[in-house]
C-alpha positions as CSV (number, residue, x, y, z in Angstrom):
1,M,-0.1,0.1,0.1
2,S,1.5,3.4,-1.2
3,S,1.0,6.5,0.5
4,S,0.0,9.6,-1.9
5,P,2.8,11.7,-2.5
6,T,2.9,14.9,-0.9
7,D,2.7,18.3,-2.5
8,A,6.5,19.0,-2.9
9,E,6.9,15.3,-4.0
10,L,4.4,16.0,-7.1
11,V,5.6,19.0,-7.6
12,A,9.4,17.9,-8.0
13,Q,8.2,15.0,-10.1
14,F,6.2,17.4,-12.6
15,Q,9.3,19.6,-12.8
16,A,11.2,16.6,-13.8
17,G,8.7,15.8,-16.7
18,S,6.1,14.0,-15.3
19,A,2.5,14.3,-16.5
20,A,1.0,12.1,-14.3
21,A,2.2,14.3,-11.0
22,F,0.3,17.0,-13.1
23,R,-2.2,14.7,-13.1
24,T,-2.6,14.3,-9.6
25,L,-1.9,17.9,-8.8
26,V,-5.0,18.9,-10.6
27,E,-7.0,16.0,-9.4
28,R,-6.2,17.0,-5.5
29,Y,-6.6,20.6,-5.9
30,Q,-9.3,21.0,-8.7
31,G,-12.0,21.1,-6.4
32,P,-10.7,24.2,-3.9
33,V,-9.4,25.9,-7.1
34,Y,-13.1,25.9,-8.5
35,R,-14.8,26.7,-5.6
36,T,-12.5,29.7,-4.6
37,A,-13.4,31.0,-8.0
38,L,-17.2,30.3,-7.8
39,S,-17.4,31.7,-4.5
40,L,-16.1,35.2,-5.9
41,L,-17.5,35.0,-9.3
42,R,-21.2,33.3,-8.7
43,S,-21.1,31.6,-12.0
44,P,-20.0,28.0,-12.8
45,E,-19.1,28.3,-16.1
46,E,-16.8,31.3,-15.5
47,A,-15.0,29.5,-12.8
48,E,-14.6,26.5,-14.4
49,D,-12.7,28.7,-17.2
50,V,-10.5,30.5,-14.1
51,A,-9.7,26.7,-12.4
52,Q,-8.6,25.9,-16.2
53,E,-6.5,28.9,-16.6
54,V,-4.7,28.7,-13.5
55,F,-3.9,25.2,-14.1
56,V,-2.7,26.1,-17.6
57,E,-0.6,28.7,-15.7
58,V,0.8,26.2,-13.4
59,Y,1.6,23.9,-16.2
60,Q,3.4,26.8,-18.0
61,T,5.4,28.2,-14.5
62,I,6.0,25.3,-12.8
63,D,9.2,25.5,-13.1
64,R,9.5,29.4,-11.5
65,F,7.9,27.5,-8.5
66,R,10.4,27.5,-5.3
67,G,8.2,26.3,-2.8
68,E,8.8,29.6,-0.5
69,A,5.1,29.2,0.1
70,A,2.8,26.0,0.2
71,L,1.4,24.9,-2.9
72,S,-1.9,25.1,-2.1
73,T,-1.1,29.0,-1.2
74,W,0.2,29.5,-4.3
75,L,-3.4,28.1,-6.2
76,Y,-5.6,30.1,-4.2
77,R,-3.3,33.1,-4.7
78,L,-3.7,32.1,-8.5
79,A,-7.6,31.4,-8.4
80,T,-7.8,34.7,-6.3
81,S,-6.1,36.8,-8.9
82,R,-7.8,35.5,-12.2
83,A,-11.5,35.4,-10.4
84,L,-11.1,39.3,-9.2
85,K,-9.5,40.1,-12.8
86,Q,-12.8,38.7,-14.6
87,Q,-14.8,40.1,-12.1
88,R,-13.4,43.6,-13.0
89,K,-14.1,42.5,-16.5
90,N,-17.3,41.6,-15.9
91,R,-18.2,45.0,-14.5
92,T,-16.9,46.9,-17.4
93,K,-18.9,44.8,-19.5
94,K,-22.0,45.2,-17.4
95,R,-21.2,49.0,-17.5
96,F,-21.0,49.2,-21.1
97,T,-24.2,46.9,-21.9
98,L,-26.2,49.1,-19.5
99,L,-24.9,52.1,-21.1
100,T,-25.6,50.7,-25.0
101,N,-29.2,49.4,-23.4
102,L,-30.2,52.9,-22.2
103,L,-29.0,54.3,-25.9
104,G,-30.5,53.1,-28.6
105,I,-29.5,53.4,-32.7
106,N,-29.8,57.0,-32.5
107,H,-28.7,57.6,-29.1
108,E,-32.2,57.9,-28.0
109,V,-32.8,57.0,-24.6
110,L,-35.0,53.9,-24.2
111,H,-36.8,52.8,-21.1
112,E,-35.0,50.2,-19.1
113,P,-36.0,46.6,-20.2
114,P,-38.6,45.3,-17.8
115,D,-37.5,42.7,-14.7
116,H,-39.7,39.8,-14.9
117,Q,-38.9,38.6,-11.6
118,H,-41.6,39.6,-9.4
119,P,-40.7,39.7,-5.9
120,Q,-43.3,37.9,-4.6
121,A,-42.2,34.9,-6.7
122,L,-39.1,34.7,-5.0
123,L,-38.5,32.4,-2.0
124,E,-37.4,34.4,1.0
125,G,-34.4,32.4,1.9
126,Q,-33.6,33.1,-2.0
127,Q,-33.8,36.5,-1.5
128,Q,-31.6,36.9,1.8
129,Q,-29.2,34.7,-0.1
130,Q,-28.9,37.2,-3.0
131,Q,-28.9,40.1,-0.8
132,L,-26.0,38.6,1.0
133,L,-24.2,37.9,-2.0
134,D,-24.7,41.3,-3.4
135,A,-23.4,42.8,0.0
136,I,-20.3,40.8,-0.4
137,A,-20.3,41.7,-3.9
138,R,-19.9,45.4,-2.7
139,L,-17.0,44.8,-0.3
140,P,-13.7,46.1,-1.1
141,E,-11.6,43.7,-3.1
142,S,-9.0,42.4,-0.3
143,Q,-12.2,42.1,2.0
144,Q,-14.0,40.4,0.0
145,V,-11.5,38.0,-0.9
146,A,-10.5,37.3,2.7
147,F,-14.4,37.0,4.1
148,T,-14.7,34.5,1.0
149,L,-11.5,32.2,1.9
150,R,-12.6,32.7,5.4
151,H,-16.5,32.1,5.5
152,E,-16.7,29.8,2.1
153,Q,-13.4,28.2,1.9
154,E,-12.8,28.1,5.8
155,L,-9.1,28.6,5.4
156,S,-7.7,29.9,8.4
157,Y,-6.1,33.2,9.2
158,E,-2.6,32.1,8.7
159,E,-3.7,30.6,5.2
160,I,-5.4,33.6,4.1
161,A,-2.3,35.8,5.0
162,A,-0.1,33.5,3.1
163,V,-2.2,33.9,0.0
164,L,-3.0,37.7,0.2
165,G,1.0,38.1,1.1
166,T,-0.1,40.0,4.6
167,S,0.0,39.6,8.1
168,V,-2.6,37.6,10.5
169,S,-3.4,40.9,12.1
170,A,-4.2,42.4,8.9
171,V,-6.2,39.3,7.8
172,E,-8.3,39.9,10.9
173,S,-8.5,43.5,10.3
174,L,-10.0,43.3,7.1
175,L,-12.7,40.2,8.4
176,F,-13.8,42.6,10.8
177,R,-14.2,45.7,8.7
178,A,-15.8,42.9,6.3
179,R,-18.4,42.1,8.5
180,Q,-19.0,45.8,9.7
181,R,-19.5,46.5,6.3
182,L,-21.8,43.3,5.7
183,R,-23.9,44.5,8.7
184,Q,-24.3,47.8,7.6
185,F,-25.6,46.8,4.0
186,L,-27.7,44.2,5.3
187,H,-29.2,46.3,8.2
188,P,-31.8,48.0,6.4
189,H,-33.0,44.6,5.1
190,L,-33.1,43.0,8.4
191,V,-35.0,45.9,10.5
């Protein structure tokens, strides 16, 4: 009975050219990388794309990985930075789409498209979840990442600090401020 290789052993084998080591690495980390991207993007398709991009980048740059940080830390860092980049791209695209929808062909102001989701048709639980997701999306990026890694990925403060390249006390501060802001954002919905 052989034990599974450590991350360091996998990296060394992969750096030596082992395709099997890379497959094992992907199998081991595809779930956490995907979940991290999904928790920030809220789109399964985009999260899948980000996860794929992360592993393509790992494949292309593994020779530069020196092991100063844990492999998982490097992967979380890649996943969060790629997801945040996609998030910024989505916001820009959304603003452009809104502007082009508001302005017609001759730059005439058009009416906003009707919203067919009637509030009474939505379940209360879904409304509350959406309000929370919307509130999380309004947080500054660093707070959003810290909050997501802590509460959705259940990383320790030390792991979050390593992913963000900061101190544990800075993570504690980010999480404290994130929780305060979330309370402010959600307070009108709780009254």
